[in-house]
Structures are given as C-alpha cells and as structure tokens.
NULO-516111 format. One line per field, with one value per residue: residue number from 1; residue in three letters; z, x, y of N, C-alpha, C in turn. Coordinates in steps of 0.2 Angstrom, whole numbers. Each point is the difference from the previous one (the first is absolute). Layout:
kolnu	[NUM	...]
tifi	[ALA	...]
nZ	[Z	...]
nX	[X	...]
nY	[Y	...]
caZ	[Z	...]
caX	[X	...]
caY	[Y	...]
cZ	[Z	...]
cX	[X	...]
cY	[Y	...]
This chain:
kolnu	[1	2	3	4	5	6	7	8	9	10	11	12	13	14	15	16	17	18	19	20	21	22	23	24	25	26	27	28	29	30	31	32	33	34	35	36	37	38	39	40	41	42	43	44	45	46	47	48	49	50	51	52	53	54	55	56	57	58	59	60	61	62	63	64	65	66	67	68	69	70	71	72	73	74	75	76	77	78	79	80	81	82	83	84	85	86	87	88	89	90	91	92	93	94	95	96	97	98	99	100	101	102	103	104	105	106	107	108	109	110	111	112	113	114	115	116	117	118	119	120	121	122	123	124	125	126	127	128	129	130	131	132	133	134	135	136	137	138	139	140	141	142	143	144	145	146	147	148	149	150	151	152	153	154	155	156	157	158	159	160	161	162	163	164	165	166	167	168	169	170	171	172	173	174	175	176	177	178	179	180	181	182	183	184	185	186	187	188	189	190	191	192	193	194	195	196	197	198	199	200	201	202	203	204	205	206	207	208	209	210	211	212	213	214	215	216	217	218	219	220	221	222	223	224	225	226	227	228	229	230	231	232	233	234	235	236	237	238	239	240	241	242	243	244	245	246	247	248	249	250	251	252	253	254	255	256	257	258	259	260	261	262	263	264	265	266	267	268	269	270	271	272	273	274	275	276	277	278	279	280	281	282	283	284	285	286	287	288	289	290	291	292	293	294	295	296	297	298	299	300	301	302	303	304	305	306	307	308	309	310	311	312	313	314	315	316	317	318	319	320	321	322	323	324	325	326	327	328	329	330	331]
tifi	[UNK	UNK	UNK	UNK	UNK	UNK	UNK	UNK	UNK	UNK	UNK	UNK	UNK	UNK	UNK	UNK	UNK	UNK	UNK	UNK	UNK	UNK	UNK	UNK	UNK	UNK	UNK	UNK	UNK	UNK	UNK	UNK	UNK	UNK	UNK	UNK	UNK	UNK	UNK	UNK	UNK	UNK	UNK	UNK	UNK	UNK	UNK	UNK	UNK	UNK	UNK	UNK	UNK	UNK	UNK	UNK	UNK	UNK	UNK	UNK	UNK	UNK	UNK	UNK	UNK	UNK	UNK	UNK	UNK	UNK	UNK	UNK	UNK	UNK	UNK	UNK	UNK	UNK	UNK	UNK	UNK	UNK	UNK	UNK	UNK	UNK	UNK	UNK	UNK	UNK	UNK	UNK	UNK	UNK	UNK	UNK	UNK	UNK	UNK	UNK	UNK	UNK	UNK	UNK	UNK	UNK	UNK	UNK	UNK	UNK	UNK	UNK	UNK	UNK	UNK	UNK	UNK	UNK	UNK	UNK	UNK	UNK	UNK	UNK	UNK	UNK	UNK	UNK	UNK	UNK	UNK	UNK	UNK	UNK	UNK	UNK	UNK	UNK	UNK	UNK	UNK	UNK	UNK	UNK	UNK	UNK	UNK	UNK	UNK	UNK	UNK	UNK	UNK	UNK	UNK	UNK	UNK	UNK	UNK	UNK	UNK	UNK	UNK	UNK	UNK	UNK	UNK	UNK	UNK	UNK	UNK	UNK	UNK	UNK	UNK	UNK	UNK	UNK	UNK	UNK	UNK	UNK	UNK	UNK	UNK	UNK	UNK	UNK	UNK	UNK	UNK	UNK	UNK	UNK	UNK	UNK	UNK	UNK	UNK	UNK	UNK	UNK	UNK	UNK	UNK	UNK	UNK	UNK	UNK	UNK	UNK	UNK	UNK	UNK	UNK	UNK	UNK	UNK	UNK	UNK	UNK	UNK	UNK	UNK	UNK	UNK	UNK	UNK	UNK	UNK	UNK	UNK	UNK	UNK	UNK	UNK	UNK	UNK	UNK	UNK	UNK	UNK	UNK	UNK	UNK	UNK	UNK	UNK	UNK	UNK	UNK	UNK	UNK	UNK	UNK	UNK	UNK	UNK	UNK	UNK	UNK	UNK	UNK	UNK	UNK	UNK	UNK	UNK	UNK	UNK	UNK	UNK	UNK	UNK	UNK	UNK	UNK	UNK	UNK	UNK	UNK	UNK	UNK	UNK	UNK	UNK	UNK	UNK	UNK	UNK	UNK	UNK	UNK	UNK	UNK	UNK	UNK	UNK	UNK	UNK	UNK	UNK	UNK	UNK	UNK	UNK	UNK	UNK	UNK	UNK	UNK	UNK	UNK	UNK	UNK	UNK	UNK	UNK	UNK	UNK	UNK	UNK	UNK	UNK	UNK	UNK	UNK	UNK	UNK	UNK	UNK]
nZ	[-81	-1	6	0	2	-7	1	5	-5	2	-4	2	-6	1	6	-3	-5	5	4	-6	-1	6	-1	-7	0	4	-4	-4	5	-1	6	2	4	-6	4	-2	-5	-6	4	5	6	1	2	-3	5	-2	6	-3	5	-4	-4	4	5	-1	-5	-2	-1	-6	2	-6	1	-6	-2	-6	4	0	1	2	3	2	2	2	2	1	2	6	-1	-4	4	1	-4	-4	-1	0	-4	-3	1	-2	-5	-1	1	-3	-5	2	1	-6	-2	-2	-5	2	2	-5	3	-5	0	-5	1	-4	-3	-5	0	-1	-4	-6	3	3	-6	-2	4	-2	-6	2	2	-6	-3	4	-1	-6	0	4	-5	-1	3	-6	6	0	-1	0	-5	2	-3	2	-5	0	1	-6	-3	-6	0	5	4	3	3	3	4	2	4	-1	5	0	6	0	6	1	-7	4	-5	6	3	3	-6	-2	0	5	-5	-1	-6	-3	-4	-4	-3	-6	-1	-3	5	-1	-3	5	2	2	-3	5	3	-3	0	6	-1	-2	-1	-5	-5	-1	6	0	-6	5	-3	5	1	-1	-4	0	4	-3	3	-4	-5	1	0	-5	1	-2	5	1	-1	6	-2	-6	0	3	-4	-5	3	1	-6	-1	2	6	-5	3	-6	-4	-3	-1	-4	3	1	1	-6	0	3	-2	-5	0	3	-5	-2	5	5	4	3	-6	-3	-6	-1	-4	-4	-1	2	3	-4	-7	1	-2	-6	0	5	-3	-5	4	3	-6	-4	5	0	1	6	2	5	-5	-3	6	1	-6	-2	-4	-4	-3	6	-3	3	6	0	6	0	3	4	3	-3	1	1	3	3	1	2	4	1	0	3	3	-1	7	-1	4	6	3	3	5	7	5	3]
nX	[-203	-1	0	6	2	-1	-6	0	2	-4	4	-5	-2	4	-3	-6	1	2	-5	-3	3	0	-6	2	2	-6	-4	5	-2	-5	1	2	2	-1	-6	0	-4	-1	-2	2	-3	2	7	1	4	2	3	5	-3	-1	4	-4	4	2	-4	3	-6	3	-3	0	-1	0	3	0	-4	3	3	-6	2	6	-3	-5	5	3	-7	3	-5	5	4	-5	-4	6	0	-7	-1	5	-3	-6	3	4	-5	-2	4	1	-6	2	-5	-4	-1	-6	-3	-2	-2	-3	2	-4	1	-5	1	4	-3	6	-4	2	-1	-6	0	3	-4	-6	2	1	-6	-2	4	-2	-7	1	4	-4	-3	-3	-5	-2	-3	1	-5	0	-4	2	-6	4	-4	4	2	0	5	-1	6	-2	4	-3	5	-3	3	-2	4	-1	4	4	1	4	-4	3	-2	-4	1	3	-1	-3	2	-2	7	3	3	-7	1	0	-4	2	-6	3	-3	-6	1	-4	-2	-3	6	-3	-5	-2	6	1	-6	2	5	-3	-2	4	-3	1	-1	-5	-1	3	6	2	6	2	-5	-3	-5	-6	0	-5	3	5	-4	-1	7	-2	-4	6	-1	1	-6	2	3	-6	-4	4	0	-7	0	4	-3	3	-4	3	0	-5	2	-7	4	-4	-6	5	2	6	2	-4	2	7	-2	-5	6	1	2	-5	3	-1	5	-2	6	-2	4	-2	6	-4	-4	0	-3	-5	2	-5	3	5	-3	-4	5	3	-4	-2	7	-1	-1	6	-2	-3	6	3	-5	1	7	0	1	-4	-3	-2	5	-1	5	-3	6	2	5	-2	-6	3	6	-3	-3	6	3	-5	1	6	-1	-4	6	-1	-2	5	-1	5	-6	1	-2	-1	-2]
nY	[97	-6	-1	-2	-6	-2	4	-3	-4	-5	-4	-3	2	5	0	-2	4	4	-2	0	6	2	-3	-1	6	2	-4	3	3	-4	-1	-6	5	2	1	7	1	4	5	-4	0	-6	0	-6	-1	-6	1	-3	-1	-5	4	2	1	7	0	5	3	3	6	4	6	2	6	3	3	6	-6	0	6	-2	-5	4	4	-6	-1	-2	-4	-3	5	5	-4	-1	6	1	-5	2	6	-2	-3	5	4	-5	1	6	-2	-2	3	-5	5	0	5	3	6	3	7	1	6	2	6	-3	-5	-1	-4	3	5	-1	-2	6	4	-3	1	5	0	-2	5	5	-2	-1	6	2	-4	5	-2	3	-1	6	4	6	1	6	2	5	2	6	-7	-3	4	1	-1	4	-4	-4	-3	-4	-3	-6	-2	-6	-2	-5	0	-4	-1	-6	2	3	5	1	6	-5	-2	6	0	3	3	-1	-3	6	-4	5	-2	0	6	0	5	5	-6	1	3	6	-2	2	-1	-6	0	2	-4	-5	6	-1	-2	6	1	-3	3	4	-1	-3	3	-7	2	-6	3	2	6	1	-3	3	5	-3	0	-6	0	-2	-7	0	-3	-1	6	2	-3	2	7	0	-3	5	6	2	2	5	4	2	6	2	3	3	3	4	-3	-1	5	3	-4	1	6	-1	-3	5	-4	3	-4	-1	2	2	-2	5	-3	6	-1	-5	4	-1	6	-3	1	-4	-2	0	-2	-4	-2	0	-3	-3	0	-7	2	-1	4	4	0	0	4	2	-1	-5	5	-5	0	-5	-3	-1	-4	-2	-1	-5	3	-5	3	6	-4	-5	5	3	-5	-1	6	-1	-5	4	2	1	6	0	2	0	2	-4	1	-4	5]
caZ	[-1	5	4	0	3	-5	-1	6	-1	1	-5	2	-6	0	6	-1	-5	3	3	-5	-3	5	3	-1	3	7	1	-1	6	5	3	2	6	-2	-1	-3	-6	1	-1	6	4	4	-4	4	0	5	1	2	7	3	1	6	7	3	-5	2	-6	1	-5	-1	-6	-2	-6	-3	1	-6	-6	-4	-4	-6	-4	-4	-4	-5	-3	0	5	1	5	7	4	3	6	5	2	3	6	5	1	4	6	4	-1	5	6	-1	-3	-7	-2	-3	-4	0	-2	-2	0	-5	0	-5	-1	-6	-1	-7	1	-2	5	5	-2	1	7	2	-2	5	6	-2	0	7	4	-3	2	8	1	4	-4	0	1	0	0	0	-5	2	-4	4	-3	5	4	-4	-6	-6	0	7	3	6	0	7	1	6	-1	5	-1	6	3	6	6	2	-5	-1	1	4	3	7	0	-2	5	-1	-4	-6	-6	-5	-6	-4	-7	-5	-2	-7	-1	5	2	0	5	-1	-6	1	-1	-7	-4	1	-3	-7	0	-7	-4	-4	5	1	-6	-1	1	5	0	5	-1	-7	-3	2	7	1	0	6	6	-1	2	5	7	-1	5	4	2	-1	4	7	1	-1	5	6	0	1	6	5	-1	6	-1	-6	-1	-7	0	-3	3	7	-1	2	8	2	-1	3	7	1	1	5	7	2	4	-4	-5	-6	-3	-7	-3	-6	-4	-2	-7	-5	-1	-7	-3	0	7	-1	-5	4	5	-3	-4	5	6	5	6	1	5	-3	-5	4	3	-6	-5	2	-2	-3	4	1	5	5	4	6	1	5	-3	-2	-6	-5	-5	-4	-3	-6	-5	-3	-4	-6	-4	-2	-5	3	2	7	3	8	1	7	5	6	6]
caX	[5	0	6	2	6	5	0	4	7	1	-1	0	2	7	2	-1	5	6	0	0	7	5	-2	4	7	0	0	6	4	-3	4	-5	-4	-6	-5	-5	2	-1	-7	-4	1	7	4	2	7	1	7	2	3	3	7	2	-2	-4	0	-2	-1	3	-4	2	-4	4	-1	6	2	-1	3	-6	-1	5	-2	-5	3	5	-4	3	-4	1	4	-2	-3	5	3	-4	1	7	0	-4	4	6	-2	-2	6	5	-2	1	-6	0	-6	-5	-5	0	-6	2	-5	1	-5	1	-5	-3	3	2	2	7	4	-1	3	8	1	-1	6	6	-2	1	7	3	-2	3	7	0	-4	-5	-7	-4	-7	-5	2	-5	1	-5	0	-3	1	0	5	6	-1	4	3	1	-3	4	1	2	-1	1	3	0	5	0	6	1	1	7	5	-2	6	-2	6	2	7	5	4	5	5	-2	2	-5	2	-5	-1	-2	-7	0	-2	-4	-5	-6	0	4	-2	-3	6	3	-5	1	7	0	-8	-3	1	7	6	0	3	7	5	5	6	-1	-6	0	-7	-2	-2	-7	0	4	-4	-5	3	-4	2	2	-2	5	-2	4	6	-1	-2	6	4	-3	2	8	3	-4	-1	-3	-6	0	-3	-1	1	-6	0	3	7	4	0	-7	-3	4	-1	-6	1	5	-3	0	6	6	0	2	6	1	6	-3	5	3	-2	0	-7	-2	0	-7	-1	5	-3	-6	3	3	-5	-5	3	-3	4	2	-4	-6	1	0	-6	-5	1	4	7	4	-1	-7	-1	6	1	4	3	5	6	3	-3	1	4	-4	-6	3	1	-6	-3	4	-3	-6	1	-3	4	-2	5	0	-2	0	0	-5	4]
caY	[-5	-5	-1	-7	-1	2	7	2	-1	-7	-4	-7	-4	1	-4	-7	-1	-1	-6	-5	0	-2	-6	-6	2	-1	-7	-3	1	-4	-6	-5	2	4	-4	2	4	8	2	-1	6	-1	-4	-6	-3	-5	0	-7	1	-7	0	5	-3	5	5	7	4	6	4	7	4	5	3	2	7	5	-3	-1	6	-1	-5	3	5	-3	-5	-7	-3	-7	-3	2	-6	-4	4	-1	-7	-1	4	-4	-6	1	2	-6	-5	1	-3	-7	-2	-2	2	-5	4	8	4	6	5	5	5	5	4	-2	-7	-2	-7	-1	3	-5	-7	1	-1	-7	-4	1	-4	-7	-2	0	-6	-6	0	-1	-6	3	0	6	-3	5	7	5	6	5	6	5	7	5	-1	-1	4	-1	-7	-2	-7	-3	-7	-3	-7	-4	-7	-5	-5	-5	-2	-4	5	0	3	7	4	6	4	-2	-3	5	2	5	-2	-4	4	1	-1	3	-2	6	1	1	7	3	-4	3	5	6	3	7	4	0	3	7	2	-2	1	0	-6	2	-1	-7	-3	2	-5	2	-4	-5	-3	-3	2	7	1	-2	-8	-2	1	-5	-7	-4	-1	-7	-4	-4	-6	-6	2	-1	-7	-4	1	-3	-7	-1	4	2	8	3	4	2	6	2	8	4	7	1	-1	-6	0	0	-7	-6	1	-4	-7	-1	2	7	2	0	5	-1	4	-1	3	2	1	-7	-2	5	1	0	7	3	4	6	4	3	4	5	4	2	3	-3	-1	-7	-3	-2	-6	-6	-1	-1	-5	-6	1	-6	-6	-2	-5	0	-6	0	-6	-1	2	-7	-2	5	-2	-5	4	3	-5	-1	6	0	-6	2	6	6	5	1	4	1	7	2	-5	1	3]
cZ	[6	3	-1	3	-5	-1	6	0	1	-5	1	-6	-1	5	-2	-6	3	4	-4	-3	5	3	-1	2	7	2	-1	6	5	2	2	6	-2	-1	-3	-6	2	0	7	4	4	-4	5	-1	5	1	3	7	2	0	5	6	4	-5	2	-7	2	-6	0	-5	-1	-7	-3	0	-7	-6	-6	-5	-6	-5	-5	-4	-5	-5	-1	6	2	5	7	4	3	6	6	3	4	6	6	2	4	8	5	-1	5	7	-1	-3	-8	-3	-3	-5	0	-3	-2	0	-5	-1	-5	-1	-6	-2	-8	0	-2	5	6	-1	1	7	3	-3	5	7	-1	-1	7	4	-3	2	7	2	4	-5	1	0	0	0	-1	-5	1	-5	4	-2	6	6	-3	-6	-5	0	7	1	6	0	6	0	6	-2	7	-1	7	2	6	6	2	-4	-1	1	4	4	6	0	-1	6	-2	-4	-6	-6	-5	-7	-5	-7	-4	-2	-8	-2	6	3	0	5	-2	-7	1	0	-7	-4	1	-3	-8	-2	-7	-4	-4	5	1	-6	-2	2	4	0	6	0	-7	-4	1	8	2	0	6	7	0	1	5	7	0	6	3	3	0	4	7	2	0	6	7	0	2	7	5	0	6	-1	-7	-1	-8	0	-4	2	6	-1	3	8	2	0	4	8	2	2	4	7	1	4	-4	-6	-6	-3	-7	-3	-7	-6	-3	-6	-4	-2	-8	-3	1	7	0	-4	4	5	-2	-3	5	6	6	6	1	5	-3	-5	4	3	-5	-4	3	-2	-3	4	1	5	5	4	6	2	6	-4	-2	-6	-6	-6	-4	-3	-7	-6	-3	-4	-6	-5	-3	-5	2	1	7	4	8	1	7	4	5	6	6]
cX	[-1	7	1	7	6	1	4	7	2	-2	0	2	7	3	0	5	7	1	0	7	5	-1	5	7	1	1	6	5	-3	4	-5	-4	-6	-5	-7	2	-1	-7	-4	1	6	4	2	6	1	7	2	4	4	7	2	-2	-5	0	-3	-1	3	-3	3	-4	4	-2	7	1	-1	5	-6	0	5	-2	-5	3	4	-4	3	-3	1	4	-2	-3	5	4	-4	1	7	1	-3	3	5	-2	-2	6	5	-2	1	-6	1	-7	-5	-5	0	-7	2	-7	2	-5	2	-6	-5	3	2	3	7	6	0	3	7	2	0	6	6	-2	1	7	3	-2	3	7	0	-4	-6	-7	-3	-7	-6	2	-6	2	-6	1	-3	1	-2	5	7	-1	5	3	2	-3	4	0	3	-1	1	3	0	5	0	8	0	1	7	5	-2	7	-2	6	3	7	6	4	5	6	-2	1	-6	3	-5	0	-2	-7	1	-2	-4	-5	-7	-1	4	-3	-4	5	2	-5	0	6	-1	-8	-2	2	7	6	0	3	7	5	5	6	-1	-6	0	-6	-1	-1	-6	0	4	-4	-6	2	-4	3	1	-3	6	-2	5	7	-1	-1	7	5	-2	2	7	2	-6	0	-3	-6	1	-4	-1	0	-6	0	3	8	3	-1	-7	-4	3	-1	-6	1	6	-3	2	6	7	0	3	5	1	6	-2	6	3	-3	0	-8	-1	-1	-7	-1	5	-4	-6	3	3	-5	-5	3	-2	5	2	-5	-7	1	0	-6	-5	1	4	8	4	0	-7	-2	6	-1	4	3	5	7	4	-2	1	4	-4	-6	2	1	-7	-3	4	-2	-7	1	-3	5	-1	6	-1	-1	0	-1	-5	4	-5]
cY	[-5	-2	-8	-1	2	7	3	-1	-7	-4	-7	-5	0	-5	-7	-2	-1	-7	-6	-1	-3	-7	-6	2	-1	-8	-3	1	-5	-6	-5	2	4	-5	2	5	7	1	0	7	0	-5	-6	-3	-5	-1	-7	1	-7	1	5	-3	5	6	7	4	7	4	7	3	7	3	2	8	4	-2	-1	6	0	-5	3	5	-2	-5	-7	-4	-7	-3	2	-6	-5	4	-2	-7	-1	3	-4	-7	1	1	-7	-5	2	-3	-8	-3	-1	2	-5	4	7	2	7	5	5	5	6	5	-2	-7	0	-7	-2	2	-5	-7	0	-1	-7	-5	1	-4	-7	-3	-1	-6	-6	-1	-3	-6	2	0	7	-2	5	7	5	5	5	6	6	7	5	-1	0	4	-1	-7	-3	-7	-2	-7	-3	-8	-3	-7	-4	-5	-4	-2	-5	4	0	3	7	4	6	2	-3	-3	5	2	5	-3	-4	5	1	-1	3	-3	5	0	1	7	2	-5	4	6	6	4	6	5	0	4	8	3	-1	1	0	-6	2	-2	-8	-4	1	-6	3	-5	-5	-4	-4	2	7	0	-3	-8	-2	0	-6	-7	-4	-1	-8	-4	-4	-6	-6	0	-1	-7	-5	1	-3	-8	-2	3	1	8	3	4	3	6	1	7	3	7	1	-1	-6	0	0	-6	-5	1	-4	-7	-1	2	7	2	-1	5	-2	5	-1	4	2	1	-7	-3	6	0	0	7	4	4	6	5	4	5	7	5	3	4	-3	-1	-8	-4	-2	-6	-6	-2	-2	-6	-6	1	-5	-6	-2	-5	-1	-7	2	-7	0	1	-7	-3	4	-3	-5	3	4	-5	-3	5	0	-6	2	6	6	6	2	4	-1	7	2	-5	2	3	0]
C-alpha cells in the first residue's frame, strides 16, 4: 500500500472545504482597517492612528482551557469561539485598549468541517460584538497528537490605546474601593476541577435547584465581554485600575493590578454567589480556599475607584443595569 498524506490522517481536501465555507463568514467581520483578503501568508490591518497623539498597541494571547472537553462531550460547539474572543478582549480592555483585530488557532486530530464551522461561528459572533476584525487564523490537523473529538482553540488579539489613557496600577492608593461586576458563570476557568467532579454526561445533563438549565449547559454559559462597560466607565471616571477575573480567582488577579506595597482585602460575604458555584463546592466537597483560588465566584470584573467616586460610580452602574457589589478595598 502506497503511503499518502491522507492515509496518515491529514485530509487537505476537507481543509480546503472548511476554508471555502468560512471565508464569507470571516469577511463579515472585516472593518475598514482590513487591507487584504483571506489566503495570504500574513494578515494586513491598517490602524487609523490620526485620532491618537501617542498610540500604544496592546496585545494578548490566550485559550479557553479544558472547557473544550465539555464542549466536545455535550456536542455543542457554537459558543466556545465567542468565549475565546471575549476572554482576549477583556484582557486588553482592562488596560484601556479598544480591540482592532483577532487571529485564531484551531487544532484537531481529524478535521470535521461542520464542527469547525460551528467553532468559527462563535469566533465571528464574538468579533462582531466587539467591533473586532477576524483577519486570519490557522487550522491544523494533527493525528497522533489529538484523539477522538479532542481539539484545541487559542487566539491572539491586538488593540490600541492612547498612551496617557493606559489604565495601570500606579494610581491605586490605600482606601480605594473594589467594585465587583457580575460574571455570566465560570467564564473560562476552573473546568479541570469541574470535569473531575462531574465526569459523565449523565451528571452533566442533571438539573439542579437554582439553575435555569441543565448543569452542562449552565457550565457552557458564554464568557461575557466587558468592553462596552469599561470604555463607558473610562469616559466618565478616573478609574484607578481594572481586573479581569480569570485563573487565580478574584484576589489573585486583582493583586496583579495593585502596587506591591499595597494589599487587596476581599469581603467574600459581600455578595451572594450564583448557585452553580455552591453546587460545585457541595458535590465536589471543595475546600473554600480552593474555590477562591480556582473560580471567579460570580465576579468577572473588578473596578478600583477612589472612595469619593463610589456613589457616582454606583449610579452609573445602575443606569447600565449592571449587577454589582462593593466587595472590598485596598489596604
């Protein structure tokens, strides 16, 4: 038998079919900054720097962790791409940046065009929501590395911010107040622990008191984007610092945006945790210390503001119909 690339597990024809199918979808995200179409070896984007005095590019790269395994187990692939985009958007948004373009990396053992298209639909929805162009990506078929329905998804984002408007920790002072904004669930962190506790499809399809959906679907809630909220707040207030709550929990992530000589004091009794976190803790017998280090516990974003701005900031958040809590301060 003659050896061929296809016999080794790589189907170029299926890859071409996939690219042809997603091309018009990807083009629907193109903004005026996109200067080339799909298919070149590099992607081209022209940023309008005229409206900036001293523009600074802000970039980030990330993945969605083992939430991918739940997606495959539940055979629901249309939201994970949006998770990825929103996660990356938030990471640069907390620096004050506005996203410009996004690149994705999708790797699998055996490319299934229909499944991959569902993943891309999520990417496209996320990019459109955040005004961000999906200008390129890589699809890799790697038999022997990924098995069964295994796949990986990662992405990189680039945004721009005026240098004088970069949000950083230098302005944070003792006494500043922490205002937590509600998350939409686990976002994209803590899924390795969750999968250890709920290790079968039967457990994931169970309904629990306090949840509007089955446990599995609740766990797939989309990681929300805070871009609009952040940009609106920066236009109205001198926000001291902003923390995106990802791996490491509320305290671990907020410490990153506070000077080393100051401490973050969190009052974990200042808000009611969404039911999903109580279910995880009880069913898995998870220690409170691990819960705080692993999950966002219902707080997806933290604003650090001056005490004198708290009243006005609360009013602003109410007008935005946000669920928020005063969760601590800087000491």
